C-alpha positions in Angstrom: 7.9 11.8 -24.6 9.5 9.2 -26.8 9.7 9.5 -30.3 7.3 6.5 -31.7 7.7 4.9 -35.5 3.6 4.5 -36.3 4.4 2.4 -39.1 5.5 -0.3 -37.1 3.2 0.3 -33.9 -0.2 -1.2 -34.3 -1.3 0.3 -31.0 -0.7 4.3 -32.4 -2.2 3.1 -35.7 -5.4 2.3 -34.3 -5.4 4.7 -31.5 -4.4 7.9 -32.3 -5.2 9.5 -29.5 -2.7 7.9 -27.4 0.7 8.2 -27.7 4.1 6.6 -26.2 5.5 8.0 -23.2 8.3 5.2 -22.0 9.2 2.1 -22.8 10.9 -0.3 -20.5 13.4 -3.2 -21.6 13.9 -5.7 -19.2 17.2 -8.1 -18.6 15.3 -10.8 -20.3 15.1 -9.4 -23.5 10.9 -8.4 -22.6 9.6 -5.1 -23.2 6.7 -2.8 -22.1 5.5 0.3 -24.1 3.6 2.5 -22.3 0.7 4.9 -23.9 -1.8 7.4 -22.3 -3.9 10.1 -24.2 -3.7 12.0 -21.1 -6.6 10.3 -18.7 -5.9 7.0 -19.4 -2.7 4.7 -19.7 -2.3 1.5 -22.0 1.0 -0.7 -20.9 1.3 -3.5 -23.8 4.3 -6.3 -22.6 6.1 -8.2 -24.8 7.9 -11.7 -23.9 8.3 -10.5 -20.8 7.3 -14.3 -19.6 10.5 -15.7 -21.6 13.0 -17.1 -19.0 16.0 -19.2 -19.1 16.0 -21.6 -16.9 19.9 -20.8 -16.1 19.5 -17.0 -15.4 17.6 -15.6 -12.7 14.7 -13.6 -12.9 14.9 -9.7 -13.3 13.5 -7.9 -10.1 10.0 -7.4 -9.9 10.3 -3.7 -8.7 11.0 -3.2 -12.1 7.5 -3.6 -13.0 5.4 -2.8 -9.6 7.1 0.6 -9.0 6.4 1.8 -12.7 3.5 0.7 -12.8 1.8 2.1 -9.0 3.1 5.2 -10.0 1.1 5.9 -13.4 -1.9 4.1 -11.4 -2.0 7.3 -9.2 -1.4 9.9 -12.0 -3.9 8.5 -14.6 -7.5 7.7 -13.9 -7.4 4.3 -15.5 -4.4 2.2 -16.3 -5.5 -1.6 -18.4 -2.3 -3.5 -18.8 -1.9 -6.6 -21.5 0.3 -9.3 -23.0 1.1 -8.9 -26.5 -1.4 -6.2 -28.6 -4.6 -7.2 -29.5 -7.5 -4.5 -30.8 -9.9 -6.3 -29.7 -9.0 -7.0 -26.1 -8.0 -3.5 -25.8 -11.2 -1.9 -27.1 -13.1 -4.0 -25.1 -12.0 -2.3 -22.2 -11.1 1.7 -23.6 -14.8 1.5 -25.2 -16.2 1.3 -22.0 -16.7 4.0 -18.8 -16.3 2.3 -15.3 -18.7 -1.1 -15.2 -22.0 -0.8 -12.9 -22.8 -4.7 -12.5 -26.1 -6.4 -12.7 -27.2 -7.4 -9.1 -27.4 -11.4 -10.1 -23.6 -11.2 -11.3 -22.6 -9.6 -8.1 -24.5 -12.0 -5.9 -22.0 -14.8 -7.4 -19.0 -13.2 -5.8 -17.9 -15.1 -2.5 -17.5 -13.4 0.9 -13.7 -14.3 2.0 -13.6 -11.2 4.2 -13.7 -13.1 7.7 -11.1 -15.2 6.7 -8.1 -14.0 9.2 -5.5 -16.3 8.3 -3.1 -13.7 6.9 0.7 -14.2 5.1 3.1 -12.0 6.3 3.4 -10.1 3.8 -0.2 -9.0 4.1 0.5 -8.7 7.8 3.3 -6.4 6.9 1.0 -4.0 4.5 -1.2 -3.9 7.4 1.5 -2.9 10.0 2.6 -0.1 7.1 -1.1 0.9 6.6 -1.6 1.8 10.4 1.9 3.2 10.7 0.8 5.3 8.0 -2.7 6.4 9.6 -2.7 5.2 13.2 -3.7 2.2 15.1 -7.7 2.1 14.3 -6.7 2.6 10.6 -7.1 -1.0 10.0 -11.0 0.3 10.2 -10.8 1.8 6.9 -9.7 -1.6 4.7 -11.6 -4.2 3.5 -9.6 -7.6 2.9 -10.9 -10.4 0.0 -12.9 -7.6 -1.1 -15.0 -9.2 -4.3 -15.6 -8.0 -7.8 -17.0 -9.7 -10.9 -16.1 -8.9 -14.8 -18.8 -9.0 -17.4 -18.5 -12.4 -17.9 -19.3 -13.5 -14.3 -15.6 -14.5 -13.5 -15.5 -13.9 -9.8 -11.6 -12.3 -8.0 -11.2 -11.4 -4.5 -8.7 -8.3 -4.3 -6.4 -8.5 -0.8 -7.4 -5.3 0.3 -9.8 -2.4 -1.1 -10.0 1.4 0.5 -12.9 3.8 -0.4 -12.0 7.7 -0.1 -14.5 10.0 -0.5 -13.5 10.8 -3.9 -11.5 7.5 -5.4 -11.6 3.9 -5.0 -8.1 1.8 -4.3 -7.3 -1.9 -4.2 -3.7 -3.6 -2.8 -2.5 -6.9 -4.2 0.1 -8.3 -1.9 2.2 -9.9 -4.5 4.8 -12.7 -3.5 6.9 -12.6 -6.0 7.0 -16.4 -6.5 3.4 -16.1 -7.5 3.3 -13.1 -9.5 6.7 -12.8 -11.5 5.8 -13.3 -15.4 9.1 -15.3 -15.9 8.1 -17.4 -12.6 4.2 -18.1 -13.6 4.5 -18.2 -17.1 2.1 -16.7 -19.6 -1.0 -17.8 -18.9 -1.1 -17.2 -15.4 0.0 -14.0 -16.2 -2.7 -13.1 -18.5 -5.5 -13.8 -15.8 -3.5 -11.5 -13.3 -3.6 -8.9 -15.9 -7.7 -9.7 -16.4 -8.2 -9.2 -12.7 -5.8 -5.5 -12.9 -8.0 -4.6 -15.9 -11.6 -5.8 -14.0 -10.6 -3.3 -11.4 -9.9 -0.5 -13.7 -12.8 -1.1 -15.3 -14.8 -0.8 -12.1 -13.0 2.7 -11.3 -10.9 0.6 -8.6 -7.0 1.9 -8.6 -4.9 -1.1 -7.6 -1.6 -1.0 -6.4 0.6 -4.2 -6.1 3.5 -4.3 -3.2 5.8 -7.4 -3.9 8.1 -9.1 -1.0 10.8 -7.3 -2.9 9.0 -3.6 -2.4 8.3 -4.3 1.3 12.1 -4.5 1.8 12.2 -0.9 2.5 9.8 -0.3 5.1 10.2 3.3 5.4 9.4 3.8 1.7 6.6 1.4 1.4 4.7 3.7 4.1 5.9 7.0 2.1 3.7 5.4 -0.8 1.0 4.4 1.1 0.5 8.1 2.2 1.2 9.1 -1.3 -0.7 6.8 -3.4 -4.4 7.3 -0.7 -3.6 10.8 0.6 -2.1 12.2 3.7 -5.8 12.8 5.3 -7.3 9.7 6.7 -10.5 11.8 7.3 -11.0 11.0 3.8 -11.3 7.5 4.0 -14.9 6.0 4.4 -14.9 3.3 7.3 -15.4 0.4 5.2 -13.7 -1.9 7.9 -12.2 -5.3 8.4 -15.1 -7.8 9.8 -12.7 -9.3 12.3 -9.9 -8.0 14.5 -6.5 -9.5 14.5 -5.6 -11.9 17.4 -2.9 -9.3 18.1 -2.9 -5.8 17.4 1.0 -6.2 18.4 3.6 -8.3 17.1 5.3 -11.3 20.1 8.2 -8.9 20.4 6.5 -5.5 21.2 4.1 -7.2 23.3 7.2 -8.5 25.2 9.1 -5.6 25.0 6.1 -3.4 26.6 5.7 -6.0 29.4 8.9 -5.8 30.3 9.0 -1.8 30.3 5.5 -1.7 32.1 7.2 -4.6 34.7 10.5 -2.2 35.2 8.7 0.8 35.9 6.5 -0.8 38.6 9.7 -1.5 40.0 10.9 1.8 40.2 12.5 1.9 37.1 12.1 5.3 35.1 14.4 4.6 32.0 14.2 2.2 29.0 16.5 1.3 26.5 14.6 -1.0 23.5 17.1 -2.7 21.0 15.6 -4.3 18.5 16.4 -4.8 15.1 16.0 -2.0 12.2 11.9 -2.1 11.5 10.4 -3.8 14.3 8.4 -1.2 15.4 9.6 0.5 18.3 7.8 3.6 17.9 4.8 1.4 17.9 5.9 0.1 21.0 6.1 3.5 22.5 3.0 4.4 21.0 1.4 1.9 22.9 3.5 2.5 26.1 2.5 6.2 26.2 -1.4 5.1 26.0 -0.8 2.8 29.1 1.0 5.2 31.5 -1.2 7.8 30.4 -4.9 5.5 31.4 -6.3 7.0 34.5 -3.9 9.8 34.8 -5.6 12.8 34.9 -3.0 15.2 34.9 -1.1 13.3 32.7 1.6 15.4 30.5 4.9 13.9 28.3 7.6 15.0 26.3 8.5 12.9 23.0 12.7 14.6 22.2 13.1 13.7 18.8 16.7 14.2 16.8 15.8 16.2 13.8 12.6 17.8 12.2 12.0 14.6 10.2 11.5 12.6 13.0 9.5 15.5 14.7 7.2 15.6 11.9 6.6 12.1 11.9 5.7 12.1 15.7 3.6 14.7 15.8 1.7 12.9 13.0 1.9 9.7 14.9 0.0 10.9 17.9 -2.4 12.9 15.9 -3.7 9.6 14.2 -3.1 7.4 17.0 -3.6 9.0 20.6 -5.7 12.2 19.4 -6.9 11.7 23.3 -3.3 12.6 24.4 -2.7 15.5 21.9 -2.9 18.4 24.0 -1.3 16.7 26.8 2.2 15.6 25.0 5.1 18.0 23.5 7.2 16.8 20.7 10.5 18.7 20.7 14.0 18.3 19.1 16.8 17.6 21.2 18.5 21.4 19.8 15.3 23.1 21.3 15.5 21.5 24.2 18.7 22.6 24.8 18.0 26.0 24.2 14.4 26.5 26.2 14.8 24.0 28.8 14.4 26.7 31.4 11.6 28.0 30.1 9.3 24.9 30.5 8.0 23.3 33.4 8.7 20.1 34.7 5.2 19.5 35.8 
């Protein structure tokens, strides 16, 4: 716990039930102070938007990674640019806001829009990798909320579980980094985030920098939303994506099927890292097993981590084949292949 100096910290003077948990200093001289009372967290940013045009902006992950972790830990996380007693207390003094009907009607419906950015498609793919091909039925897109003044906001994604409400904002660095967008736009961004907290919605931010590490994003999604998709409530995207596989995945899948029809039974899929090779295998299994009453499959993997991943993949994406597919490590099969039937 960071030792504060109460006489110099206006927030702690006026909010004695809070303590200073952490202080982050950014390369541009800006500071974020993280205060909590065991249930709620308040983040106060100072000079975080300062930028000398000759200097590079600091990594946006310094904001998203830290905030997401605390969003997961606390009931509510509020964030402000500079400290204002009235503004902070406006949020802290209220429990979850229940909007009057005449206010919620002001929120437009943009969920039918099918145009999505590459960053949003990346999130949808990561969400599907985490929870299975049918997982998009759990997420609502362009979910509308409004604040107590009737101002409308739209969230990139909304997910509801039996116990929690979550939102995801896909943040392109150019349009969300405080050093790039400046003070007023950053304040508007924080109002949207604080409105979510008032509604009892935990808002997580994933940026282009975060999404460069695909496996980590999938791990983060499972950590924040839970491992068990049975806890999700079916909100459902109101539209279906025009394609469920990316073009390179569809081409690879078609090539496998064409070669199999020609009698070739072994295939090598060569694609860049994070191109979704496992998803191609899933879809090939789904197609190959169709109309084959006696289908049995064997998936060989190099280690126990990948074995656990494939067990979860089959459970989430191909539950109809769960009792028809064995998943084993190479080492296991080297020891036990004589004990298993090839039929």
